[in-house]
C-alpha positions as protocol buffer text, in pm:
chain_id: "A"
residue {
  index: 1
  type: MET
  ca { x: 2687 y: 1833 z: 1023 }
}
residue {
  index: 2
  type: PRO
  ca { x: 2654 y: 2163 z: 1217 }
}
residue {
  index: 3
  type: GLU
  ca { x: 2331 y: 2234 z: 1398 }
}
residue {
  index: 4
  type: SER
  ca { x: 2279 y: 2564 z: 1215 }
}
residue {
  index: 5
  type: LEU
  ca { x: 2412 y: 2760 z: 923 }
}
residue {
  index: 6
  type: ILE
  ca { x: 2593 y: 2987 z: 1170 }
}
residue {
  index: 7
  type: ASP
  ca { x: 2810 y: 2695 z: 1286 }
}
residue {
  index: 8
  type: ALA
  ca { x: 2870 y: 2573 z: 930 }
}
residue {
  index: 9
  type: GLU
  ca { x: 3223 y: 2557 z: 793 }
}
residue {
  index: 10
  type: PRO
  ca { x: 3284 y: 2727 z: 455 }
}
residue {
  index: 11
  type: GLY
  ca { x: 3293 y: 2394 z: 272 }
}
residue {
  index: 12
  type: ASP
  ca { x: 2979 y: 2255 z: 437 }
}
residue {
  index: 13
  type: ALA
  ca { x: 2673 y: 2239 z: 214 }
}
residue {
  index: 14
  type: PRO
  ca { x: 2356 y: 2305 z: 413 }
}
residue {
  index: 15
  type: ARG
  ca { x: 2081 y: 2042 z: 392 }
}
residue {
  index: 16
  type: LEU
  ca { x: 1751 y: 2190 z: 296 }
}
residue {
  index: 17
  type: THR
  ca { x: 1406 y: 2039 z: 320 }
}
residue {
  index: 18
  type: ARG
  ca { x: 1222 y: 1956 z: 1 }
}
residue {
  index: 19
  type: SER
  ca { x: 982 y: 2245 z: 50 }
}
residue {
  index: 20
  type: ALA
  ca { x: 1268 y: 2490 z: 113 }
}
residue {
  index: 21
  type: LYS
  ca { x: 1440 y: 2372 z: -207 }
}
residue {
  index: 22
  type: HIS
  ca { x: 1112 y: 2421 z: -393 }
}
residue {
  index: 23
  type: VAL
  ca { x: 1070 y: 2774 z: -256 }
}
residue {
  index: 24
  type: LEU
  ca { x: 1431 y: 2870 z: -333 }
}
residue {
  index: 25
  type: ALA
  ca { x: 1433 y: 2710 z: -683 }
}
residue {
  index: 26
  type: LYS
  ca { x: 1308 y: 3032 z: -846 }
}
residue {
  index: 27
  type: PRO
  ca { x: 1364 y: 3398 z: -754 }
}
residue {
  index: 28
  type: LEU
  ca { x: 1118 y: 3528 z: -497 }
}
residue {
  index: 29
  type: THR
  ca { x: 899 y: 3790 z: -657 }
}
residue {
  index: 30
  type: ALA
  ca { x: 617 y: 3983 z: -496 }
}
residue {
  index: 31
  type: ARG
  ca { x: 370 y: 3757 z: -678 }
}
residue {
  index: 32
  type: ARG
  ca { x: 543 y: 3436 z: -559 }
}
residue {
  index: 33
  type: ALA
  ca { x: 563 y: 3568 z: -204 }
}
residue {
  index: 34
  type: ALA
  ca { x: 191 y: 3650 z: -208 }
}
residue {
  index: 35
  type: ARG
  ca { x: 113 y: 3304 z: -339 }
}
residue {
  index: 36
  type: LEU
  ca { x: 327 y: 3132 z: -74 }
}
residue {
  index: 37
  type: ILE
  ca { x: 171 y: 3336 z: 204 }
}
residue {
  index: 38
  type: ALA
  ca { x: -176 y: 3266 z: 65 }
}
residue {
  index: 39
  type: GLU
  ca { x: -105 y: 2893 z: 61 }
}
residue {
  index: 40
  type: PHE
  ca { x: 36 y: 2906 z: 414 }
}
residue {
  index: 41
  type: THR
  ca { x: -265 y: 3105 z: 530 }
}
residue {
  index: 42
  type: LEU
  ca { x: -508 y: 2856 z: 378 }
}
residue {
  index: 43
  type: VAL
  ca { x: -327 y: 2563 z: 540 }
}
residue {
  index: 44
  type: ALA
  ca { x: -308 y: 2745 z: 876 }
}
residue {
  index: 45
  type: THR
  ca { x: -682 y: 2826 z: 859 }
}
residue {
  index: 46
  type: LEU
  ca { x: -787 y: 2468 z: 774 }
}
residue {
  index: 47
  type: ALA
  ca { x: -542 y: 2317 z: 1023 }
}
residue {
  index: 48
  type: GLY
  ca { x: -644 y: 2567 z: 1295 }
}
residue {
  index: 49
  type: GLY
  ca { x: -1015 y: 2495 z: 1250 }
}
residue {
  index: 50
  type: THR
  ca { x: -958 y: 2121 z: 1243 }
}
residue {
  index: 51
  type: LEU
  ca { x: -721 y: 2126 z: 1544 }
}
residue {
  index: 52
  type: GLY
  ca { x: -958 y: 2349 z: 1736 }
}
residue {
  index: 53
  type: TRP
  ca { x: -1236 y: 2097 z: 1679 }
}
residue {
  index: 54
  type: LEU
  ca { x: -1014 y: 1796 z: 1762 }
}
residue {
  index: 55
  type: ILE
  ca { x: -861 y: 1948 z: 2077 }
}
residue {
  index: 56
  type: ASP
  ca { x: -1157 y: 2140 z: 2220 }
}
residue {
  index: 57
  type: ARG
  ca { x: -1492 y: 1974 z: 2145 }
}
residue {
  index: 58
  type: LYS
  ca { x: -1661 y: 2186 z: 2410 }
}
residue {
  index: 59
  type: ASP
  ca { x: -1595 y: 2516 z: 2233 }
}
residue {
  index: 60
  type: PHE
  ca { x: -1608 y: 2366 z: 1884 }
}
residue {
  index: 61
  type: PRO
  ca { x: -1871 y: 2091 z: 1888 }
}
residue {
  index: 62
  type: SER
  ca { x: -1852 y: 2033 z: 1510 }
}
residue {
  index: 63
  type: LEU
  ca { x: -1586 y: 2056 z: 1241 }
}
residue {
  index: 64
  type: GLY
  ca { x: -1797 y: 2325 z: 1078 }
}
residue {
  index: 65
  type: ASP
  ca { x: -1783 y: 2535 z: 1396 }
}
residue {
  index: 66
  type: GLY
  ca { x: -1404 y: 2495 z: 1408 }
}
residue {
  index: 67
  type: LEU
  ca { x: -1364 y: 2598 z: 1045 }
}
residue {
  index: 68
  type: TRP
  ca { x: -1609 y: 2886 z: 1084 }
}
residue {
  index: 69
  type: TRP
  ca { x: -1413 y: 3011 z: 1385 }
}
residue {
  index: 70
  type: ALA
  ca { x: -1084 y: 2979 z: 1195 }
}
residue {
  index: 71
  type: LEU
  ca { x: -1223 y: 3173 z: 899 }
}
residue {
  index: 72
  type: GLN
  ca { x: -1347 y: 3451 z: 1124 }
}
residue {
  index: 73
  type: THR
  ca { x: -1013 y: 3459 z: 1300 }
}
residue {
  index: 74
  type: VAL
  ca { x: -789 y: 3462 z: 989 }
}
residue {
  index: 75
  type: THR
  ca { x: -994 y: 3740 z: 834 }
}
residue {
  index: 76
  type: THR
  ca { x: -979 y: 3933 z: 1165 }
}
residue {
  index: 77
  type: VAL
  ca { x: -1359 y: 3964 z: 1166 }
}
residue {
  index: 78
  type: GLY
  ca { x: -1414 y: 3773 z: 1489 }
}
residue {
  index: 79
  type: TYR
  ca { x: -1792 y: 3781 z: 1531 }
}
residue {
  index: 80
  type: GLY
  ca { x: -1755 y: 3628 z: 1877 }
}
residue {
  index: 81
  type: ASP
  ca { x: -2019 y: 3362 z: 1826 }
}
residue {
  index: 82
  type: VAL
  ca { x: -1751 y: 3090 z: 1854 }
}
residue {
  index: 83
  type: THR
  ca { x: -1449 y: 3155 z: 2075 }
}
residue {
  index: 84
  type: PRO
  ca { x: -1188 y: 2932 z: 2235 }
}
residue {
  index: 85
  type: THR
  ca { x: -1179 y: 2935 z: 2617 }
}
residue {
  index: 86
  type: HIS
  ca { x: -891 y: 2687 z: 2669 }
}
residue {
  index: 87
  type: VAL
  ca { x: -521 y: 2770 z: 2635 }
}
residue {
  index: 88
  type: GLU
  ca { x: -476 y: 2528 z: 2345 }
}
residue {
  index: 89
  type: GLY
  ca { x: -750 y: 2695 z: 2144 }
}
residue {
  index: 90
  type: ARG
  ca { x: -609 y: 3040 z: 2214 }
}
residue {
  index: 91
  type: VAL
  ca { x: -262 y: 2931 z: 2098 }
}
residue {
  index: 92
  type: ILE
  ca { x: -415 y: 2802 z: 1777 }
}
residue {
  index: 93
  type: ALA
  ca { x: -604 y: 3131 z: 1745 }
}
residue {
  index: 94
  type: ALA
  ca { x: -279 y: 3324 z: 1778 }
}
residue {
  index: 95
  type: VAL
  ca { x: -120 y: 3128 z: 1494 }
}
residue {
  index: 96
  type: VAL
  ca { x: -426 y: 3170 z: 1273 }
}
residue {
  index: 97
  type: MET
  ca { x: -441 y: 3544 z: 1348 }
}
residue {
  index: 98
  type: LEU
  ca { x: -74 y: 3595 z: 1270 }
}
residue {
  index: 99
  type: ALA
  ca { x: -117 y: 3403 z: 943 }
}
residue {
  index: 100
  type: GLY
  ca { x: -409 y: 3631 z: 849 }
}
residue {
  index: 101
  type: ILE
  ca { x: -223 y: 3950 z: 938 }
}
residue {
  index: 102
  type: GLY
  ca { x: 82 y: 3829 z: 748 }
}
residue {
  index: 103
  type: PHE
  ca { x: -129 y: 3749 z: 445 }
}
residue {
  index: 104
  type: LEU
  ca { x: -289 y: 4095 z: 445 }
}
residue {
  index: 105
  type: ALA
  ca { x: 50 y: 4263 z: 485 }
}
residue {
  index: 106
  type: VAL
  ca { x: 208 y: 4068 z: 199 }
}
residue {
  index: 107
  type: ILE
  ca { x: -86 y: 4126 z: -32 }
}
residue {
  index: 108
  type: THR
  ca { x: -74 y: 4501 z: 44 }
}
residue {
  index: 109
  type: ALA
  ca { x: 304 y: 4507 z: -13 }
}
residue {
  index: 110
  type: SER
  ca { x: 264 y: 4312 z: -337 }
}
residue {
  index: 111
  type: ILE
  ca { x: 5 y: 4555 z: -476 }
}
residue {
  index: 112
  type: THR
  ca { x: 220 y: 4851 z: -368 }
}
residue {
  index: 113
  type: ALA
  ca { x: 528 y: 4701 z: -532 }
}
residue {
  index: 114
  type: THR
  ca { x: 331 y: 4655 z: -856 }
}
residue {
  index: 115
  type: PHE
  ca { x: 223 y: 5022 z: -850 }
}
residue {
  index: 116
  type: VAL
  ca { x: 576 y: 5141 z: -780 }
}
residue {
  index: 117
  type: GLU
  ca { x: 728 y: 4923 z: -1052 }
}
residue {
  index: 118
  type: ASN
  ca { x: 471 y: 5048 z: -1305 }
}
residue {
  index: 119
  type: ALA
  ca { x: 543 y: 5406 z: -1211 }
}
residue {
  index: 120
  type: ARG
  ca { x: 921 y: 5345 z: -1245 }
}
residue {
  index: 121
  type: GLU
  ca { x: 872 y: 5196 z: -1591 }
}
residue {
  index: 122
  type: ARG
  ca { x: 661 y: 5497 z: -1701 }
}
residue {
  index: 123
  type: ILE
  ca { x: 923 y: 5739 z: -1569 }
}
residue {
  index: 124
  type: LYS
  ca { x: 1209 y: 5545 z: -1722 }
}
residue {
  index: 125
  type: GLY
  ca { x: 1026 y: 5528 z: -2055 }
}
residue {
  index: 126
  type: SER
  ca { x: 976 y: 5906 z: -2059 }
}
residue {
  index: 127
  type: GLU
  ca { x: 1341 y: 5964 z: -1956 }
}
residue {
  index: 128
  type: ASP
  ca { x: 1457 y: 5733 z: -2237 }
}
residue {
  index: 129
  type: THR
  ca { x: 1246 y: 5928 z: -2487 }
}
residue {
  index: 130
  type: GLU
  ca { x: 1400 y: 6256 z: -2367 }
}
residue {
  index: 131
  type: ILE
  ca { x: 1752 y: 6115 z: -2394 }
}
residue {
  index: 132
  type: VAL
  ca { x: 1689 y: 5987 z: -2744 }
}
residue {
  index: 133
  type: GLY
  ca { x: 1560 y: 6328 z: -2848 }
}
residue {
  index: 134
  type: GLU
  ca { x: 1865 y: 6500 z: -2703 }
}
residue {
  index: 135
  type: LEU
  ca { x: 2097 y: 6252 z: -2880 }
}
residue {
  index: 136
  type: ARG
  ca { x: 1922 y: 6324 z: -3208 }
}
residue {
  index: 137
  type: GLN
  ca { x: 1970 y: 6700 z: -3157 }
}
residue {
  index: 138
  type: ILE
  ca { x: 2341 y: 6648 z: -3077 }
}
residue {
  index: 139
  type: SER
  ca { x: 2379 y: 6426 z: -3380 }
}
residue {
  index: 140
  type: ALA
  ca { x: 2213 y: 6688 z: -3603 }
}
residue {
  index: 141
  type: ARG
  ca { x: 2438 y: 6963 z: -3463 }
}
residue {
  index: 142
  type: LEU
  ca { x: 2748 y: 6745 z: -3516 }
}
residue {
  index: 143
  type: ALA
  ca { x: 2644 y: 6674 z: -3876 }
}
residue {
  index: 144
  type: ALA
  ca { x: 2597 y: 7048 z: -3932 }
}
residue {
  index: 145
  type: LEU
  ca { x: 2943 y: 7124 z: -3789 }
}
residue {
  index: 146
  type: GLU
  ca { x: 3103 y: 6855 z: -4008 }
}
residue {
  index: 147
  type: ALA
  ca { x: 2924 y: 6994 z: -4313 }
}
residue {
  index: 148
  type: ARG
  ca { x: 3057 y: 7344 z: -4239 }
}
residue {
  index: 149
  type: ARG
  ca { x: 3409 y: 7212 z: -4186 }
}
residue {
  index: 150
  type: SER
  ca { x: 3416 y: 7029 z: -4517 }
}
residue {
  index: 151
  type: ASP
  ca { x: 3312 y: 7345 z: -4708 }
}
C-alpha cells in the first residue's frame, strides 16, 4: 500500500482510520464542523492539563492546577497565576492555544454562515414571489390576447 494518497494508484482504495470514517460518513456542515472542533478542543484542554501535571509537577503541583492552566490557555485568558517554565509545558501550551483559537474561529465562521444562509433564503424567497407575480401577469396578458383572437 502506498505511504500517502499522493502515491496511490487509481485502483488503490485508501485505508482510513475508524474516526476518519466516522467524520466522513455524513456531509460536513458548519454545525458538524463546530461540534468536531468543540470536541477536539475539550479533549486537547483535558489532555493538556493532565499532561502538564504529569510532565511538570513543579509548575503544576496538582491536577487541578494543570486543568485550571489549560482552561485559561484554551480560552486565551491567561491570568498568569500558573505558567509552564519548561519546554514540554510550553509545547503543550502551544497545542492548547491553537485548539482554542481554532475553536473560536470555527464557531465564528459557523455563526456567520448561518446568518448568510438565512439572508440568502430571505432574498430567494422574495425573488421567487416576484417571479410568480410576473408569471401571473404574463399569463393574464396571454389569456387576454387569446380571448381577443378568438373573437
